[in-house]
C-alpha positions in Angstrom: 26.2 -8.5 6.6 27.5 -7.3 3.3 24.4 -8.3 1.5 22.1 -6.8 4.1 23.4 -3.3 3.7 22.9 -3.0 -0.1 19.3 -2.1 -0.4 16.9 0.1 1.6 13.8 -1.5 3.0 11.8 1.5 1.9 8.2 0.3 2.3 8.9 -1.0 5.8 10.0 2.3 7.4 7.7 3.0 10.3 6.1 1.2 13.2 4.7 -2.3 12.8 3.1 -3.5 16.0 5.7 -4.5 18.7 8.5 -5.0 16.2 11.2 -2.7 17.5 13.4 -3.1 14.5 10.8 -1.6 12.2 11.5 1.9 13.6 15.1 2.0 12.2 15.2 3.7 8.8 18.6 2.2 7.9 17.7 -1.4 7.6 19.1 -2.4 4.2 17.9 -5.8 2.9 18.8 -7.1 -0.5 16.2 -9.8 -0.5 13.4 -7.3 0.0 14.4 -5.1 -3.0 14.8 -8.1 -5.2 11.2 -9.0 -4.6 10.2 -5.6 -5.9 9.8 -6.6 -9.6 9.8 -3.1 -11.0 13.0 -2.1 -9.2 14.6 -5.5 -10.2 13.9 -4.7 -13.8 15.6 -1.3 -13.5 18.5 -3.0 -11.8 18.7 -5.5 -14.6 18.8 -2.8 -17.3 21.4 -0.9 -15.3 23.8 -3.8 -14.9 23.5 -4.8 -18.5 26.4 -2.4 -18.8 28.6 -3.8 -16.1 31.7 -1.8 -16.9 29.9 1.5 -16.8 28.0 0.5 -13.7 31.0 -0.6 -11.7 33.1 2.5 -12.7 30.2 4.7 -11.6 30.0 2.8 -8.3 33.7 2.9 -7.8 33.8 6.7 -8.4 30.9 7.2 -5.9 32.6 5.0 -3.3 35.9 7.0 -3.7 33.9 10.2 -3.4 32.5 9.0 -0.1 35.9 7.9 1.3 37.6 11.2 0.3 34.7 13.2 1.6 35.0 11.7 5.1 38.8 11.9 4.9 38.7 15.7 4.2 36.9 16.1 7.5 38.9 13.7 9.6 42.2 15.4 8.5 41.1 18.4 10.6 41.2 16.4 13.9 45.0 16.8 14.5 44.7 20.6 14.0 41.7 20.8 16.3 43.7 19.0 18.9 46.4 21.6 18.4 43.9 24.4 18.7 42.4 22.9 21.9 45.9 22.1 23.2 44.9 18.5 23.7 47.0 16.5 26.1 47.3 13.8 23.5 49.6 16.2 21.6 51.7 16.7 24.8 52.6 13.0 25.0 55.3 11.5 22.8 54.1 9.3 19.8 56.3 6.4 18.6 57.4 6.4 15.0 55.1 4.0 13.1 56.4 0.8 11.6 54.8 -0.9 8.6 54.5 -4.7 8.9 54.2 -5.3 5.2 50.6 -6.6 5.4 47.9 -5.0 3.2 45.5 -5.2 6.2 47.8 -2.9 8.3 48.2 -0.3 5.6 45.3 1.9 6.8 46.5 1.8 10.4 50.0 2.6 9.2 48.8 5.7 7.1 46.8 7.0 10.1 49.7 6.5 12.5 52.1 8.1 10.1 49.9 11.1 9.7 49.5 11.6 13.5 53.2 11.1 14.0 54.1 13.7 11.2 51.6 16.2 12.7 53.0 15.6 16.2 56.5 16.3 15.0 55.4 19.4 13.1 53.4 20.8 16.0 56.4 20.2 18.3 58.7 22.1 15.9 56.6 24.6 14.0 52.8 24.8 14.5 52.4 27.0 11.4 54.0 24.3 9.3 51.5 21.9 10.8 48.7 24.2 9.8 50.1 24.4 6.2 50.4 20.6 6.1 46.7 20.2 7.2 45.5 22.7 4.6 47.4 21.0 1.8 46.2 17.5 3.0 42.6 18.7 3.1 42.9 20.3 -0.3 44.2 17.1 -1.8 41.4 15.2 -0.2 38.8 17.6 -1.6 40.5 17.4 -5.1 40.4 13.6 -5.0 36.8 13.7 -3.8 35.6 15.9 -6.6 37.7 14.1 -9.2 36.1 10.8 -8.1 32.6 12.3 -8.3 33.3 13.7 -11.8 34.5 10.2 -12.9 31.3 8.7 -11.6 29.2 11.4 -13.4 31.2 10.9 -16.7 30.4 7.2 -16.9 27.0 7.6 -15.3 25.9 9.9 -18.2 26.5 7.2 -20.8 25.0 4.5 -18.6 21.7 6.3 -18.0 21.2 7.2 -21.7 22.1 3.6 -22.8 19.5 2.3 -20.4 16.9 4.8 -21.8 17.8 3.7 -25.3 17.4 0.0 -24.5 14.1 0.5 -22.7 12.7 2.6 -25.5 13.9 0.1 -28.1 12.3 -2.8 -26.3 9.1 -0.9 -25.8 8.9 0.1 -29.4 9.7 -3.4 -30.6 7.1 -4.9 -28.3 4.5 -2.4 -29.5 5.3 -3.3 -33.1 4.9 -7.0 -32.4 1.8 -6.9 -30.3 -1.4 -7.9 -32.0 -3.9 -5.5 -33.4 -6.3 -6.2 -30.5 -3.8 -4.5 -28.2 -3.6 -1.3 -30.3 -7.4 -1.2 -30.7 -7.8 -1.2 -27.0 -4.9 1.2 -26.0 -4.8 4.9 -26.7 -1.9 5.8 -29.0 -1.2 8.9 -26.8 -0.9 6.7 -23.7 1.6 4.5 -25.5 3.6 7.6 -26.6 3.6 8.8 -23.0 5.1 5.5 -21.9 7.8 5.7 -24.5 8.7 9.3 -23.6 7.7 10.5 -20.1 7.8 7.1 -18.4 11.1 6.2 -20.0 12.5 9.6 -18.8 11.6 8.6 -15.3 13.5 5.3 -15.7 16.6 7.5 -16.6 16.3 9.2 -13.3 15.7 5.9 -11.6 19.0 4.4 -12.9 20.9 7.2 -11.2 18.8 6.9 -8.1 19.2 3.1 -8.0 23.0 3.3 -8.1 23.2 6.0 -5.5 20.6 4.5 -3.2 22.2 1.1 -3.2 25.9 1.6 -3.7 26.7 5.1 -2.5 24.5 6.5 0.2 24.2 3.3 2.4 28.0 2.9 2.4 28.4 6.6 3.1 26.0 6.3 6.0 27.8 3.2 7.4 31.2 4.9 7.1 30.0 8.0 8.9 28.1 6.0 11.5 31.2 3.9 12.2 33.3 7.1 12.6 30.7 8.5 15.0 30.6 5.3 17.0 34.4 5.4 17.3 34.3 9.0 18.5 31.4 8.7 20.9 29.2 5.7 21.2 26.8 7.4 23.6 26.1 10.4 21.4 25.7 8.0 18.4 23.2 6.0 20.4 21.2 9.1 21.1 21.1 10.0 17.4 19.8 6.5 16.6 16.8 7.2 18.8 16.1 10.5 17.0 16.6 9.7 13.3 13.8 7.2 12.9 11.3 10.1 13.3 12.7 11.6 10.1 12.5 8.3 8.3 8.9 7.6 9.3 7.7 11.0 8.0 9.6 10.6 4.8 8.2 7.1 4.2 4.7 8.5 4.6 5.4 11.1 1.9 7.0 8.5 -0.3 3.9 6.3 -0.3 1.7 9.3 -1.1 4.1 10.3 -3.8 3.8 7.0 -5.6 0.0 7.2 -5.8 0.1 10.8 -7.1 2.9 10.0 -9.6 0.9 7.2 -11.1 -2.2 9.3 -11.5 0.0 12.0 -13.1 1.5 9.6 -15.6 -1.9 8.3 -16.6 -3.2 11.8 -17.0 -0.2 12.6 -19.3 -1.3 9.7 -21.5 -4.8 11.3 -21.8 -3.1 14.6 -22.6 -1.1 13.0 -25.5 -4.2 11.3 -26.8 -6.1 14.6 -26.8 -3.2 16.2 -28.7 -3.1 13.3 -31.2 -6.8 13.2 -31.8 -7.2 17.0 -32.1 -4.3 17.4 -34.5 -5.3 14.4 -36.6 -8.9 15.5 -36.8 -8.3 19.2 -37.3 -10.3 19.3 -40.6 -13.5 17.9 -38.9 -13.0 20.1 -35.9 -12.9 23.2 -38.0 -15.7 22.0 -40.3 -18.1 21.6 -37.3 -17.0 24.8 -35.6 -15.8 22.7 -32.7 -12.5 24.6 -32.1 -13.8 26.2 -28.8 -15.2 22.8 -27.7 -11.9 21.0 -28.3 -10.0 23.8 -26.6 -12.1 23.6 -23.5 -11.8 19.8 -23.5 -8.0 20.1 -23.8 -7.7 22.8 -21.2 -9.6 20.6 -18.7 -7.3 17.6 -19.3 -4.3 19.9 -19.2 -5.4 21.5 -16.0 -5.9 18.2 -14.3 -2.4 17.1 -15.5 -0.9 20.3 -14.1 -2.6 19.8 -10.8 -1.3 16.3 -10.4 2.2 17.1 -11.5 2.3 20.1 -9.2 1.2 17.9 -6.3 3.9 15.4 -7.3 6.6 18.1 -7.3 5.5 19.4 -4.0 5.5 16.0 -2.3 8.8 15.1 -3.9 10.5 18.4 -2.9 9.2 18.5 0.6 11.0 15.3 1.6 14.6 16.7 1.5 13.4 20.0 3.2 11.8 18.0 6.0 14.8 15.8 6.2 17.1 18.8 6.6 14.9 20.5 9.1 14.5 17.4 11.3 18.1 16.6 10.9 19.0 20.1 12.2 16.7 19.5 15.1 18.5 16.2 15.8 21.9 17.9 15.6 20.9 20.6 18.0 19.8 17.9 20.5 23.1 16.3 20.1 24.9 19.6 20.6 23.0 20.1 23.8 23.6 16.6 25.0 27.3 16.5 24.1 27.9 20.0 25.4 26.3 19.1 28.7 28.7 16.1 29.0 31.7 18.3 28.4 30.5 21.1 30.7 29.7 18.6 33.5 32.9 16.7 33.2 35.3 17.0 36.1 39.0 17.6 35.8 40.8 14.3 35.1 37.7 12.5 33.9 38.0 10.5 30.6 35.1 12.4 29.1 34.4 13.6 25.5 37.0 16.2 24.6 36.1 19.4 22.9 38.0 18.7 19.6 36.4 15.3 19.3 33.0 16.8 20.0 33.4 19.4 17.2 34.6 16.6 14.9 31.6 14.5 15.9 29.2 17.4 15.0 31.0 18.0 11.7 30.8 14.4 10.7 27.2 14.1 11.9 26.2 17.1 9.8 27.8 15.3 6.8 25.8 12.2 7.7 22.7 14.3 7.1 23.7 14.7 3.4 23.5 11.0 2.4 20.3 10.7 4.5 18.8 13.6 2.7 20.0 12.2 -0.6 18.3 8.9 0.3 15.0 10.7 0.8 15.5 12.4 -2.6 16.3 9.1 -4.3 13.3 7.4 -2.6 11.1 10.0 -4.2 12.8 9.5 -7.6 12.6 5.7 -7.4 8.9 5.9 -6.4 8.2 7.7 -9.6 10.5 5.4 -11.6 8.8 2.4 -10.1 5.4 3.7 -11.2 6.8 4.3 -14.7 8.4 0.9 -14.8 5.1 -0.7 -13.8 3.4 1.2 -16.8 6.2 0.1 -19.1 6.0 -3.5 -17.9 2.3 -3.5 -18.7 3.3 -3.3 -22.3 6.5 -5.4 -22.2 4.7 -8.3 -20.4 1.6 -8.1 -22.6 0.6 -11.4 -24.1 1.6 -11.6 -27.8 -1.2 -14.0 -28.4 0.1 -14.6 -31.9 2.9 -17.1 -31.0 5.7 -18.2 -33.3 6.0 -22.0 -33.8 8.9 -23.8 -32.0 9.8 -25.7 -35.2 8.6 -23.5 -38.1 8.1 -24.9 -41.6 9.7 -23.1 -44.5 6.9 -22.2 -46.9 7.3 -23.2 -50.5 5.4 -21.8 -53.5 1.7 -21.6 -53.0 0.3 -24.3 -55.3 -3.3 -25.3 -54.3 -5.7 -23.4 -52.1 -6.4 -21.4 -48.9 -9.0 -23.0 -46.6 -10.9 -21.6 -43.6 -12.0 -24.6 -41.6 -14.8 -24.1 -39.0 -13.2 -20.8 -37.9 -14.6 -19.0 -34.8 -13.3 -15.8 -33.2 -14.4 -13.4 -30.5 -13.4 -9.9 -29.4 -13.6 -10.1 -25.6 -16.9 -11.7 -24.9 -18.5 -11.0 -28.3 -18.4 -13.9 -30.8 -17.9 -12.3 -34.2 -17.2 -15.4 -36.3 -19.1 -18.7 -36.0 -17.8 -21.8 -37.7 -16.9 -20.1 -40.9 -15.6 -22.5 -43.7 -14.7 -21.8 -47.3 -11.9 -22.3 -49.7 -10.0 -20.0 -52.1 -8.4 -21.9 -54.9 -5.1 -20.7 -56.3 -5.6 -17.9 -58.8 -9.2 -17.3 -57.9 -11.0 -14.4 -56.3 -13.3 -14.7 -53.4 -15.3 -11.7 -52.3 -16.9 -11.0 -48.8 -20.0 -8.9 -48.6 -22.4 -8.1 -45.8 -23.4 -5.3 -43.4 -20.9 -3.6 -41.1 -19.9 -5.8 -38.2 -20.7 -9.0 -40.0 -17.1 -10.2 -39.6 -15.6 -9.5 -43.1 -12.5 -7.6 -41.9 -11.9 -10.2 -39.1 -11.8 -13.0 -41.7 -9.2 -11.0 -43.7 -7.2 -10.2 -40.6 -6.9 -13.9 -39.6 -5.1 -14.8 -42.8 -1.9 -12.9 -42.1 -2.2 -13.8 -38.4 -3.0 -10.4 -37.1 -5.1 -12.5 -34.8 -5.4 -16.3 -34.3 -8.8 -18.0 -34.4 -10.1 -19.4 -31.1 -11.5 -22.5 -32.9 -10.8 -24.1 -36.2 -7.8 -23.3 -38.4 -6.7 -21.7 -41.6 -4.5 -23.7 -44.0 -2.4 -22.9 -47.1 -2.0 -26.0 -49.2 -3.4 -28.1 -46.3 -0.7 -26.7 -43.9 -2.0 -24.7 -40.9 -0.7 -21.2 -41.1 0.5 -21.4 -37.4 3.2 -23.8 -38.7 4.9 -20.9 -40.5 6.7 -17.9 -39.0 4.6 -14.8 -39.3 7.4 -13.1 -41.3 7.5 -15.9 -43.8 3.7 -16.1 -44.0 3.3 -12.4 -44.6 5.9 -12.4 -47.3 3.2 -14.3 -49.4 0.5 -11.7 -48.7 -0.1 -8.2 -50.0 -2.7 -5.9 -48.5 -4.5 -2.9 -49.9 -6.8 -1.4 -47.2 -9.6 1.2 -47.3 -7.4 3.7 -45.5 -4.4 4.6 -47.5 -1.6 4.3 -44.9 1.6 6.0 -46.2 4.6 7.3 -44.5 6.4 10.7 -44.5 9.2 9.6 -46.7 9.8 9.6 -50.5 7.5 8.0 -53.1 10.2 5.4 -53.8 10.5 4.5 -50.2 6.8 4.1 -49.8 6.5 1.9 -52.9 9.5 -0.2 -51.8 8.4 -0.2 -48.2 10.4 -2.6 -46.1 13.1 -3.0 -48.7 16.4 -1.6 -47.4 17.8 -1.3 -51.0 14.9 -0.1 -53.2 15.0 -1.0 -56.9 14.0 2.1 -58.8 13.2 0.2 -62.0 11.0 -2.3 -60.2 9.3 0.6 -58.4 8.6 2.4 -61.8 7.1 -0.8 -63.2 4.9 -1.2 -60.2 3.8 2.4 -60.4 3.0 2.1 -64.1 0.8 -1.0 -63.5 -0.9 0.8 -60.7 -1.7 3.9 -62.9 0.5 6.0 -60.6 3.6 6.7 -62.8 2.0 9.7 -64.5 1.2 11.7 -61.4 4.5 10.7 -59.7 6.4 12.0 -62.7 4.7 15.4 -62.3 5.9 15.8 -58.7 8.8 18.2 -58.1 11.4 15.5 -57.4 9.6 12.6 -59.0 10.1 9.3 -57.1 12.3 11.2 -54.6 9.5 13.5 -53.6 8.5 13.5 -49.9 4.7 13.0 -49.7 4.1 14.3 -46.1 2.6 12.8 -43.0 0.2 10.0 -44.1 0.7 11.2 -47.7 -1.2 14.4 -47.1 0.4 16.0 -50.2 -1.5 13.6 -52.4 -5.2 13.2 -53.3 -7.2 10.2 -52.1 -7.0 8.4 -55.5 -3.2 9.1 -55.8 -2.6 7.7 -52.3 -4.6 4.6 -53.0 -2.8 4.0 -56.3 0.5 4.4 -54.4 -0.7 1.7 -52.0 -1.5 -0.6 -54.9 2.0 0.1 -56.4 3.4 -0.9 -53.0 1.6 -4.2 -53.2 2.7 -4.7 -56.8 6.3 -4.1 -55.8 6.1 -6.8 -53.2 4.7 -9.1 -55.9 2.7 -11.3 -53.5 1.0 -14.6 -54.4 -2.0 -13.8 -52.1 -3.9 -10.5 -52.0 -6.2 -9.0 -49.4 -8.2 -6.0 -50.7 -10.2 -4.4 -47.9 -12.8 -2.0 -49.4 -10.0 -0.4 -51.4 -12.2 1.8 -53.5 -15.0 2.7 -51.1 -13.7 6.1 -50.2 -13.0 7.4 -53.7 -14.8 9.5 -56.2 -16.0 8.0 -59.5 -13.1 9.1 -61.6 -10.5 8.0 -59.0 -12.4 4.8 -58.5 -12.1 4.0 -62.2 -8.4 4.5 -62.2 -7.9 2.6 -58.9 -10.2 -0.3 -60.0 -8.2 -0.6 -63.2 -5.0 -0.7 -61.1 -6.6 -3.3 -58.8 -7.6 -5.5 -61.8 -3.9 -5.4 -62.9 -2.9 -6.2 -59.4 -5.3 -9.2 -59.1 -4.4 -10.7 -62.4 -3.2 -14.3 -61.9 -3.2 -13.9 -58.1 -5.3 -15.4 -55.4 -7.4 -12.7 -53.9 -9.7 -12.2 -50.9 -11.8 -9.0 -51.5 -13.9 -7.1 -49.0 -16.3 -4.8 -50.8 -19.2 -2.5 -50.0 -19.6 -1.4 -53.7 -20.9 -4.6 -55.2 -20.2 -3.4 -58.7 -16.5 -4.0 -58.0 -16.8 -7.7 -57.3 -19.3 -8.8 -60.0 -16.6 -10.8 -61.7 -15.4 -12.6 -58.5 -15.2 -16.4 -58.8 -17.2 -16.7 -55.6 -19.1 -14.2 -53.4 -19.7 -15.0 -49.8 -22.5 -13.2 -47.9 -22.0 -12.8 -44.2 -24.4 -11.9 -41.4 -23.6 -11.8 -37.7 -20.4 -13.8 -38.2 -22.0 -16.6 -40.2 -22.1 -17.4 -43.9 -25.7 -17.0 -45.1 -25.2 -17.2 -48.9 -22.4 -18.1 -51.4 -22.1 -18.4 -55.1 -21.3 -16.3 -58.2 -22.9 -12.9 -58.8 -25.6 -14.4 -61.1 -26.3 -17.3 -58.8 -26.9 -15.1 -55.8 -29.2 -12.8 -57.8 -31.3 -15.8 -58.7 -31.6 -16.7 -55.0 -33.2 -13.3 -54.4 -31.9 -13.3 -50.8 -29.6 -10.9 -48.9 -27.2 -10.3 -51.8 -30.2 -9.5 -54.1 -31.5 -7.0 -51.6 -28.0 -5.3 -51.3 -27.7 -5.1 -55.1 -31.2 -3.5 -55.2 -30.2 -0.9 -52.6 -27.2 0.0 -54.7 -29.2 0.3 -58.0 -27.5 -2.7 -59.7 -30.8 -4.3 -60.8 
């Protein structure tokens, strides 16, 4: 029985055929909740901090006990007011047997005996005793609640921190294919808004499982003790409330999910608009983007408003219906008292008043349950969205028994490599070798597979067929961290971070070496402009390095690669977005970077790869030509045509 009262069978509230048990809202089943994966995950996060969780639960349980006690302590005084015949009969002095199990009975008997003695001697003293007792009960009740809130505050934020940490870590480790398919704004919404809903869900979980059900059971047990017939009547009336609330809860879940998805679109619109503000202004598209944003924002506002309305109507309906139930009980119980004949063992007035008071307090945890169901429905939707990221396939798997890479000594080989994005095959049986210290360049039209070949080497993706080896060892045999330590990348887009110049050059190094950074900057033709910055190497360069020019940013990226001092280089169209003067400086820096290193170069400007040891021409994911610059010109094929288009003939 103890296990069966821990969790609310939320989705089963309502009528299901002829199953009479389905109409009872207070069927608590642990097994059912444990099947609910999203709630189980929230439960797991919560009880990762067992001490905080148990102290919170203990505080809530004490709150429930003292809350009921503060009401029960009024019964002797009500008996005094109503001049109950129980107070006219002598009460024996209680005796404590010494057993822990008899302690509660002893305390109750002692209280009744003390009250009886006081009432017999001085009723005002009895009244004072009741007032002090009730005050102490209220004080202990609120102290217990504050204790629960104190530790609950740390617990909820610790869970939020852990979920956000795991979500961010997972996002960092997911392959590039995931990030190319997902909106950045939607991912940010999951890390912020959805995680915030988990915070509320932690509180709702503890209260829904460990406070409100126990509070309901204690109150119901008290009601059964006072009047089983009135309690039975209430059991036939309360399921109506539960059925209505369950219908609202299911509708709330759907609306909350749509609202969270719309928030992701809103974040994406913000990110794209702020990131592309230059183009928006240049094309006089400010009004267009404002209208687009307003339409998305309006839809989000409508969905969230609908969510709030559905969430907030549940407790109001619960209170209204609960009041209706209570009035029915008042009528029914009052009729019993009024119809009772003298000498009948009927419900007494003081017990009836106590019953109504306790029943009114029973409505509070029931109303709280309806609130927490709404909160947990939203948290469940958010947990589902977070789990979509946390359970995403990494695809790039680490080896169980990784090899420790030694110095690169021989060559890199692509062996019959094929790869596809979704259903589209973008590489078809590609094979070539890059000897140590040599430069291989990839050329071809856009979409021919050049960048995909480069992305496979550091294992941003894994090939579907074939393999890539370094010194005849498949790269899947190495940990990705160890593999990428061998590789430096300079891409077409200069990706920098809003930190200092030194931290960007020594990116990933917790203890940057300023002398090493200066040497790298000098080799990359970046030292001169860095020295002219206000704080030199300690200057903050702004978001994405927007305080620097395109050529300066690219040279800083080259300095970053030089600082790492990799044995293998990947240069992905590193000069294609630069003006002529900047290209000259950057190309000189690239030549310095490539000296005595093994390089895989992707280029649209063919003039930058004329001196490559081998040039590979790609078309539709296949190698169509290969050779040196001169050899390919003599073939007068695709490479010759590309050179002609660029005026290199």
